[in-house]
C-alpha atoms as a printed R data frame, in Angstrom:
    type eleno elety resid chain resno        x       y       z
1   ATOM     1    CA   UNK     A     1 -170.211 106.803 -86.871
2   ATOM     2    CA   UNK     A     2 -168.993 108.004 -83.703
3   ATOM     3    CA   UNK     A     3 -170.048 104.836 -81.839
4   ATOM     4    CA   UNK     A     4 -167.796 102.764 -84.181
5   ATOM     5    CA   UNK     A     5 -164.787 105.455 -83.670
6   ATOM     6    CA   UNK     A     6 -164.912 104.890 -80.163
7   ATOM     7    CA   UNK     A     7 -165.220 101.246 -80.178
8   ATOM     8    CA   UNK     A     8 -162.035 100.841 -82.527
9   ATOM     9    CA   UNK     A     9 -160.038 103.576 -80.476
10  ATOM    10    CA   UNK     A    10 -160.806 101.451 -77.173
11  ATOM    11    CA   UNK     A    11 -159.624  98.272 -79.089
12  ATOM    12    CA   UNK     A    12 -156.501 100.000 -80.269
13  ATOM    13    CA   UNK     A    13 -155.921 101.224 -76.791
14  ATOM    14    CA   UNK     A    14 -156.239  97.921 -75.474
15  ATOM    15    CA   UNK     A    15 -154.177  96.330 -78.059
16  ATOM    16    CA   UNK     A    16 -151.076  99.074 -77.717
17  ATOM    17    CA   UNK     A    17 -151.355  98.868 -74.018
18  ATOM    18    CA   UNK     A    18 -151.002  95.215 -74.402
19  ATOM    19    CA   UNK     A    19 -147.972  95.228 -76.597
20  ATOM    20    CA   UNK     A    20 -150.042  93.547 -79.447
21  ATOM    21    CA   UNK     A    21 -150.170  96.562 -81.578
22  ATOM    22    CA   UNK     A    22 -146.978  98.765 -82.648
23  ATOM    23    CA   UNK     A    23 -147.328 102.346 -83.830
24  ATOM    24    CA   UNK     A    24 -144.656 104.308 -85.655
25  ATOM    25    CA   UNK     A    25 -144.133 108.059 -86.330
26  ATOM    26    CA   UNK     A    26 -146.233 108.563 -89.768
27  ATOM    27    CA   UNK     A    27 -143.083 110.499 -91.088
28  ATOM    28    CA   UNK     A    28 -139.925 112.608 -90.192
29  ATOM    29    CA   UNK     A    29 -141.654 115.963 -90.592
30  ATOM    30    CA   UNK     A    30 -145.072 115.312 -88.542
31  ATOM    31    CA   UNK     A    31 -144.267 114.906 -84.599
32  ATOM    32    CA   UNK     A    32 -147.518 114.555 -83.546
33  ATOM    33    CA   UNK     A    33 -148.811 111.637 -86.222
34  ATOM    34    CA   UNK     A    34 -148.507 108.074 -85.499
35  ATOM    35    CA   UNK     A    35 -149.744 105.275 -87.610
36  ATOM    36    CA   UNK     A    36 -150.045 101.265 -87.228
37  ATOM    37    CA   UNK     A    37 -150.838  98.795 -89.595
38  ATOM    38    CA   UNK     A    38 -153.344  96.526 -88.852
39  ATOM    39    CA   UNK     A    39 -153.006  93.924 -91.813
40  ATOM    40    CA   UNK     A    40 -154.779  93.773 -95.285
41  ATOM    41    CA   UNK     A    41 -153.444  96.930 -96.383
42  ATOM    42    CA   UNK     A    42 -155.328  98.876 -93.630
43  ATOM    43    CA   UNK     A    43 -153.405 101.233 -91.105
44  ATOM    44    CA   UNK     A    44 -154.918 103.579 -88.348
45  ATOM    45    CA   UNK     A    45 -153.436 107.148 -87.643
46  ATOM    46    CA   UNK     A    46 -153.979 109.244 -84.907
47  ATOM    47    CA   UNK     A    47 -152.881 112.794 -85.106
48  ATOM    48    CA   UNK     A    48 -153.188 115.858 -82.294
49  ATOM    49    CA   UNK     A    49 -153.181 119.552 -83.416
50  ATOM    50    CA   UNK     A    50 -153.506 122.202 -81.292
51  ATOM    51    CA   UNK     A    51 -155.767 125.270 -82.018
52  ATOM    52    CA   UNK     A    52 -155.091 128.236 -80.171
53  ATOM    53    CA   UNK     A    53 -153.176 128.199 -76.785
54  ATOM    54    CA   UNK     A    54 -155.008 125.099 -75.212
55  ATOM    55    CA   UNK     A    55 -157.560 123.805 -77.612
56  ATOM    56    CA   UNK     A    56 -156.603 120.134 -78.981
57  ATOM    57    CA   UNK     A    57 -158.036 117.991 -81.836
58  ATOM    58    CA   UNK     A    58 -157.646 114.628 -82.135
59  ATOM    59    CA   UNK     A    59 -158.061 112.724 -85.254
60  ATOM    60    CA   UNK     A    60 -158.451 108.928 -85.716
61  ATOM    61    CA   UNK     A    61 -158.235 107.822 -89.195
62  ATOM    62    CA   UNK     A    62 -158.515 104.594 -91.197
63  ATOM    63    CA   UNK     A    63 -156.701 104.303 -94.215
64  ATOM    64    CA   UNK     A    64 -156.185 101.670 -97.097
65  ATOM    65    CA   UNK     A    65 -153.814 102.266 -99.976
66  ATOM    66    CA   UNK     A    66 -153.103 105.781 -99.383
67  ATOM    67    CA   UNK     A    67 -156.862 106.539 -99.309
68  ATOM    68    CA   UNK     A    68 -159.063 107.709 -95.891
69  ATOM    69    CA   UNK     A    69 -161.695 105.178 -95.474
70  ATOM    70    CA   UNK     A    70 -162.898 106.604 -92.149
71  ATOM    71    CA   UNK     A    71 -162.289 109.558 -89.859
72  ATOM    72    CA   UNK     A    72 -163.306 110.783 -86.405
73  ATOM    73    CA   UNK     A    73 -162.262 113.771 -84.345
74  ATOM    74    CA   UNK     A    74 -162.546 114.622 -80.737
75  ATOM    75    CA   UNK     A    75 -161.610 118.082 -79.371
76  ATOM    76    CA   UNK     A    76 -161.460 119.887 -76.042
77  ATOM    77    CA   UNK     A    77 -163.208 123.166 -77.089
78  ATOM    78    CA   UNK     A    78 -165.461 124.989 -74.628
79  ATOM    79    CA   UNK     A    79 -169.024 123.458 -75.112
80  ATOM    80    CA   UNK     A    80 -172.109 124.876 -74.400
81  ATOM    81    CA   UNK     A    81 -175.336 123.129 -74.350
82  ATOM    82    CA   UNK     A    82 -176.649 124.789 -77.452
83  ATOM    83    CA   UNK     A    83 -173.581 123.444 -79.296
84  ATOM    84    CA   UNK     A    84 -173.725 120.243 -77.847
85  ATOM    85    CA   UNK     A    85 -177.867 119.720 -78.912
86  ATOM    86    CA   UNK     A    86 -176.670 120.531 -82.531
87  ATOM    87    CA   UNK     A    87 -173.901 118.159 -82.598
88  ATOM    88    CA   UNK     A    88 -175.457 115.315 -80.777
89  ATOM    89    CA   UNK     A    89 -174.322 113.983 -77.604
90  ATOM    90    CA   UNK     A    90 -173.775 115.362 -74.204
91  ATOM    91    CA   UNK     A    91 -170.931 117.457 -72.835
92  ATOM    92    CA   UNK     A    92 -170.045 114.295 -70.945
93  ATOM    93    CA   UNK     A    93 -170.289 112.182 -73.918
94  ATOM    94    CA   UNK     A    94 -167.862 114.531 -76.027
95  ATOM    95    CA   UNK     A    95 -165.171 114.949 -72.866
96  ATOM    96    CA   UNK     A    96 -165.382 110.909 -72.547
97  ATOM    97    CA   UNK     A    97 -164.351 110.698 -76.348
98  ATOM    98    CA   UNK     A    98 -161.458 113.441 -75.927
99  ATOM    99    CA   UNK     A    99 -160.375 111.563 -73.142
100 ATOM   100    CA   UNK     A   100 -160.063 108.096 -74.617
101 ATOM   101    CA   UNK     A   101 -158.681 109.534 -77.923
102 ATOM   102    CA   UNK     A   102 -155.978 111.314 -75.719
103 ATOM   103    CA   UNK     A   103 -155.281 108.013 -74.046
104 ATOM   104    CA   UNK     A   104 -154.953 106.245 -77.405
105 ATOM   105    CA   UNK     A   105 -152.635 109.298 -78.859
106 ATOM   106    CA   UNK     A   106 -150.353 108.921 -75.559
107 ATOM   107    CA   UNK     A   107 -150.260 105.172 -76.004
108 ATOM   108    CA   UNK     A   108 -149.374 105.321 -79.746
109 ATOM   109    CA   UNK     A   109 -146.793 108.217 -78.963
110 ATOM   110    CA   UNK     A   110 -145.104 105.965 -76.442
111 ATOM   111    CA   UNK     A   111 -145.175 103.101 -78.693
112 ATOM   112    CA   UNK     A   112 -143.546 104.911 -81.416
113 ATOM   113    CA   UNK     A   113 -141.302 106.637 -79.423
114 ATOM   114    CA   UNK     A   114 -139.884 103.632 -77.562
115 ATOM   115    CA   UNK     A   115 -141.329 104.638 -74.159
116 ATOM   116    CA   UNK     A   116 -139.674 103.004 -71.057
117 ATOM   117    CA   UNK     A   117 -136.571 101.959 -73.025
118 ATOM   118    CA   UNK     A   118 -135.968 105.234 -74.389
119 ATOM   119    CA   UNK     A   119 -136.228 106.950 -71.136
120 ATOM   120    CA   UNK     A   120 -134.027 104.204 -69.632
121 ATOM   121    CA   UNK     A   121 -131.201 104.450 -72.446
122 ATOM   122    CA   UNK     A   122 -131.234 107.916 -72.215
123 ATOM   123    CA   UNK     A   123 -130.593 107.733 -68.271
124 ATOM   124    CA   UNK     A   124 -127.780 105.617 -69.091
125 ATOM   125    CA   UNK     A   125 -126.204 108.091 -71.770
126 ATOM   126    CA   UNK     A   126 -126.440 110.918 -69.182
127 ATOM   127    CA   UNK     A   127 -124.837 108.887 -66.364
128 ATOM   128    CA   UNK     A   128 -121.834 108.098 -68.719
129 ATOM   129    CA   UNK     A   129 -121.191 111.708 -69.073
130 ATOM   130    CA   UNK     A   130 -120.287 111.934 -65.481
């Protein structure tokens, strides 16, 4: 199912960057989780969590009516060839998947937080302070 997750992640990234898909914070308490409603009760969510100092996990989920229909994770953990052999794919595949999920997370975050408009507004407010 990883191929489908990567296909969806790329489509979501393209639509987000093209301003055809809008993301929102999942709720007030989770700063690293964003969601996008795609219609018919389906929504995607993307979440970034940190394990240790530098290890990050990004989870992409498809939900319907509060239930998780599909989930896929990508991480940046140190990989050795034996671990990869047991997980399927090559180290390059895992790095590529993590980069794709990271790009989608950043695009979703920018969409949800107002991106450039927020930065411009804060700049205006700071300038008004003198």
